[in-house]
PAKERO-149406 format. One line per field, with one value per residue (C-alpha): residue number from 0; residue in one letter; x, y, z. Coordinates in nm, 2 decimals, always signed. Example, Ala and Ser with C-alpha at 12.3 -4.5 7.8 and 13.67 -1.06 7.14 Angstrom:
// residues 2
n <- c(0,1)
res <- c(a,s)
X <- c(+1.23,+1.37)
Y <- c(-0.45,-0.11)
Z <- c(+0.78,+0.71)
// end
This chain:
// residues 221
n <- c(0,1,2,3,4,5,6,7,8,9,10,11,12,13,14,15,16,17,18,19,20,21,22,23,24,25,26,27,28,29,30,31,32,33,34,35,36,37,38,39,40,41,42,43,44,45,46,47,48,49,50,51,52,53,54,55,56,57,58,59,60,61,62,63,64,65,66,67,68,69,70,71,72,73,74,75,76,77,78,79,80,81,82,83,84,85,86,87,88,89,90,91,92,93,94,95,96,97,98,99,100,101,102,103,104,105,106,107,108,109,110,111,112,113,114,115,116,117,118,119,120,121,122,123,124,125,126,127,128,129,130,131,132,133,134,135,136,137,138,139,140,141,142,143,144,145,146,147,148,149,150,151,152,153,154,155,156,157,158,159,160,161,162,163,164,165,166,167,168,169,170,171,172,173,174,175,176,177,178,179,180,181,182,183,184,185,186,187,188,189,190,191,192,193,194,195,196,197,198,199,200,201,202,203,204,205,206,207,208,209,210,211,212,213,214,215,216,217,218,219,220)
res <- c(m,l,k,p,a,a,i,l,f,d,l,d,g,t,l,l,d,t,a,p,d,l,g,a,a,l,n,s,v,l,r,s,e,h,r,a,e,v,s,p,e,a,y,t,p,l,a,s,h,g,s,t,g,l,l,r,h,a,y,g,d,e,f,d,s,r,r,d,e,l,r,e,a,f,l,s,a,y,a,r,n,i,a,v,n,t,q,v,y,e,g,i,v,e,l,l,v,a,l,a,e,r,d,i,a,v,g,i,v,t,n,k,p,q,n,l,t,r,q,l,l,p,g,f,p,d,l,a,a,v,k,a,i,v,c,g,d,t,l,q,v,a,k,p,h,p,d,p,l,f,h,a,a,d,i,l,q,v,q,p,t,e,c,w,y,v,g,d,a,q,r,d,i,e,a,g,r,a,a,k,m,f,t,v,l,a,r,y,g,y,l,t,d,e,d,r,a,s,d,w,g,a,d,a,h,i,d,n,p,q,d,l,l,a,l,l,d,d,k,t,s)
X <- c(+10.63,+10.31,+10.06,+9.80,+9.46,+9.29,+9.38,+9.15,+9.11,+9.00,+8.75,+8.79,+9.14,+9.22,+8.97,+8.76,+8.86,+8.56,+8.69,+8.50,+8.16,+8.27,+8.39,+8.08,+7.87,+8.11,+8.07,+7.69,+7.66,+7.90,+7.69,+7.38,+7.53,+7.68,+8.04,+8.33,+8.39,+8.66,+8.89,+8.98,+9.32,+9.24,+8.96,+9.11,+9.39,+9.12,+8.87,+9.00,+8.88,+8.53,+8.26,+8.42,+8.78,+8.61,+8.38,+8.64,+8.87,+8.58,+8.43,+8.73,+8.64,+8.28,+8.24,+8.25,+7.95,+7.74,+7.87,+7.56,+7.38,+7.67,+7.71,+7.33,+7.35,+7.68,+7.55,+7.22,+7.40,+7.63,+7.38,+7.20,+7.49,+7.69,+7.84,+7.83,+8.22,+8.35,+8.57,+8.75,+9.13,+9.30,+9.45,+9.22,+9.00,+9.30,+9.44,+9.11,+9.10,+9.46,+9.39,+9.10,+9.32,+9.57,+9.27,+9.32,+8.97,+8.91,+8.73,+8.64,+8.70,+8.60,+8.47,+8.19,+7.86,+7.68,+7.38,+7.62,+7.83,+7.55,+7.40,+7.76,+7.89,+7.63,+7.75,+8.07,+7.99,+8.38,+8.36,+8.07,+8.30,+8.41,+8.31,+8.31,+8.21,+8.25,+8.15,+8.21,+7.89,+7.87,+8.02,+8.05,+8.37,+8.55,+8.92,+9.19,+9.03,+9.12,+8.79,+8.65,+8.93,+8.90,+8.52,+8.62,+8.86,+8.59,+8.35,+8.62,+8.68,+9.06,+9.29,+9.39,+9.76,+9.67,+9.55,+9.69,+9.54,+9.56,+9.49,+9.58,+9.53,+9.72,+9.42,+9.43,+9.80,+9.71,+9.41,+9.62,+9.91,+9.69,+9.52,+9.88,+9.81,+10.07,+10.00,+10.04,+10.02,+9.84,+10.04,+9.82,+9.56,+9.46,+9.79,+9.84,+10.17,+10.15,+10.12,+10.42,+10.35,+10.69,+10.62,+10.30,+10.49,+10.36,+10.50,+10.52,+10.38,+10.26,+10.26,+9.97,+9.75,+9.94,+10.24,+10.04,+10.10,+10.49,+10.47,+10.29,+10.56,+10.86,+10.72,+10.59,+10.83)
Y <- c(+9.63,+9.66,+9.94,+9.84,+9.76,+9.93,+10.15,+10.11,+10.36,+10.39,+10.66,+10.84,+11.00,+10.90,+11.06,+11.27,+11.46,+11.34,+11.44,+11.76,+11.60,+11.30,+11.51,+11.73,+11.41,+11.31,+11.65,+11.64,+11.32,+11.47,+11.80,+11.58,+11.44,+11.78,+11.65,+11.84,+11.84,+11.71,+11.94,+11.90,+11.85,+11.53,+11.39,+11.44,+11.18,+10.92,+10.96,+10.67,+10.44,+10.56,+10.58,+10.31,+10.50,+10.84,+10.72,+10.51,+10.83,+11.04,+10.79,+10.56,+10.24,+10.36,+10.30,+9.93,+9.91,+10.15,+10.06,+10.00,+10.32,+10.54,+10.41,+10.46,+10.82,+10.89,+10.75,+10.90,+11.25,+11.19,+11.10,+11.41,+11.62,+11.39,+11.63,+11.97,+12.02,+11.72,+11.79,+11.60,+11.63,+11.87,+11.69,+11.40,+11.53,+11.60,+11.24,+11.07,+11.26,+11.15,+10.79,+10.77,+10.92,+10.62,+10.40,+10.28,+10.17,+10.32,+10.17,+10.23,+10.00,+10.12,+10.03,+10.27,+10.12,+10.09,+10.33,+10.61,+10.56,+10.60,+10.89,+11.08,+11.01,+11.20,+11.52,+11.46,+11.41,+11.40,+11.05,+10.95,+10.77,+10.52,+10.19,+9.96,+10.08,+9.80,+9.92,+9.79,+9.58,+9.47,+9.13,+8.94,+9.09,+9.42,+9.53,+9.41,+9.10,+9.09,+8.98,+9.34,+9.41,+9.07,+9.15,+9.51,+9.34,+9.12,+9.40,+9.56,+9.23,+9.25,+9.03,+9.14,+9.13,+9.40,+9.62,+9.89,+9.97,+10.32,+10.38,+10.58,+10.31,+10.00,+9.79,+9.91,+9.81,+9.48,+9.40,+9.51,+9.30,+9.00,+9.06,+9.06,+9.41,+9.67,+9.90,+10.27,+10.44,+10.80,+10.99,+11.29,+11.10,+11.04,+10.93,+10.96,+11.05,+10.69,+10.52,+10.33,+10.35,+10.25,+9.91,+9.84,+9.72,+9.94,+9.92,+10.29,+10.60,+10.92,+11.28,+11.41,+11.26,+11.39,+11.20,+10.89,+10.99,+11.02,+10.68,+10.53,+10.68,+10.56,+10.20,+10.14,+10.32)
Z <- c(+8.34,+8.12,+8.12,+8.37,+8.23,+8.52,+8.83,+9.13,+9.39,+9.73,+9.81,+10.11,+10.17,+9.81,+9.56,+9.79,+10.09,+10.31,+10.65,+10.69,+10.66,+10.87,+11.11,+11.12,+11.17,+11.47,+11.63,+11.58,+11.78,+12.03,+12.06,+12.12,+12.42,+12.54,+12.50,+12.36,+12.00,+11.83,+11.62,+11.25,+11.33,+11.54,+11.33,+10.98,+11.01,+11.15,+10.86,+10.67,+10.97,+10.93,+11.19,+11.40,+11.42,+11.46,+11.74,+11.91,+11.93,+12.08,+12.33,+12.41,+12.60,+12.61,+12.24,+12.28,+12.50,+12.28,+11.96,+11.76,+11.92,+11.85,+11.48,+11.40,+11.55,+11.34,+11.01,+11.05,+11.09,+10.81,+10.58,+10.63,+10.54,+10.34,+10.07,+10.23,+10.25,+10.09,+9.78,+9.51,+9.59,+9.37,+9.05,+9.05,+8.79,+8.54,+8.66,+8.56,+8.23,+8.16,+8.24,+8.01,+7.73,+7.79,+7.77,+8.14,+8.30,+8.65,+8.95,+9.29,+9.59,+9.92,+10.28,+10.27,+10.30,+9.95,+10.06,+10.15,+9.84,+9.61,+9.79,+9.79,+9.43,+9.24,+9.37,+9.21,+8.83,+8.75,+8.89,+8.69,+8.43,+8.71,+8.56,+8.86,+9.23,+9.51,+9.85,+10.19,+10.19,+9.83,+9.94,+10.25,+10.32,+10.30,+10.28,+10.39,+10.22,+9.86,+9.74,+9.68,+9.45,+9.26,+9.23,+9.08,+8.83,+8.72,+8.67,+8.45,+8.26,+8.36,+8.55,+8.89,+8.80,+8.52,+8.80,+9.02,+9.36,+9.51,+9.87,+10.19,+10.45,+10.57,+10.47,+10.11,+10.07,+10.25,+10.02,+9.71,+9.79,+9.89,+9.55,+9.36,+9.24,+9.20,+9.52,+9.55,+9.89,+9.87,+10.11,+10.07,+10.24,+10.60,+10.77,+11.12,+11.30,+11.46,+11.11,+11.01,+10.64,+10.53,+10.69,+10.49,+10.19,+9.92,+9.58,+9.53,+9.69,+9.56,+9.75,+9.53,+9.26,+8.96,+9.09,+8.95,+8.60,+8.65,+8.81,+8.53,+8.28,+8.51,+8.55,+8.21,+7.99)
// end
């Protein structure tokens, strides 16, 4: 296998641990309706599923009849405190430096809305060198559709088959496989006990960001 020209990453649960602020937004909505809050142990594994997954967990079937109202309240609460407790995963900064030294371009492909992504990323200057950022509403489709990954490859002026895609959710692996990219499951991200990640068909997995460098050495040596 040749060295990849680019490595694309999911954002939430892969580059950034955004669960604390997503959970805080969920609990803000719940408090406003005098409902019981959701614990970090319960909301953290759901963070990759965004507002829909978090609200559905908290509201159950009621979410379907109040979807727009609840999502608006959630996104408003999240936007007010989007980077209070969010952190770059340990090892990501060193990984990005090492990829730059190897002349491997980096991109982000997330299902997070563009306005929230643009509000969040300036708080993390270590991600400033990322050359392509594709959000959930950049195109008419989002992951698991492969088009956002194709778009990121176009921005970076590389072929999709020259890219790796790293993510922590099933839709990440599905999108990467559909785009004919080498897929890497970030098992340190937001996986639930019910996830059958071994069935998703990822080409490889990592348990921390630094494992990606060892995987590069192993696959491209």
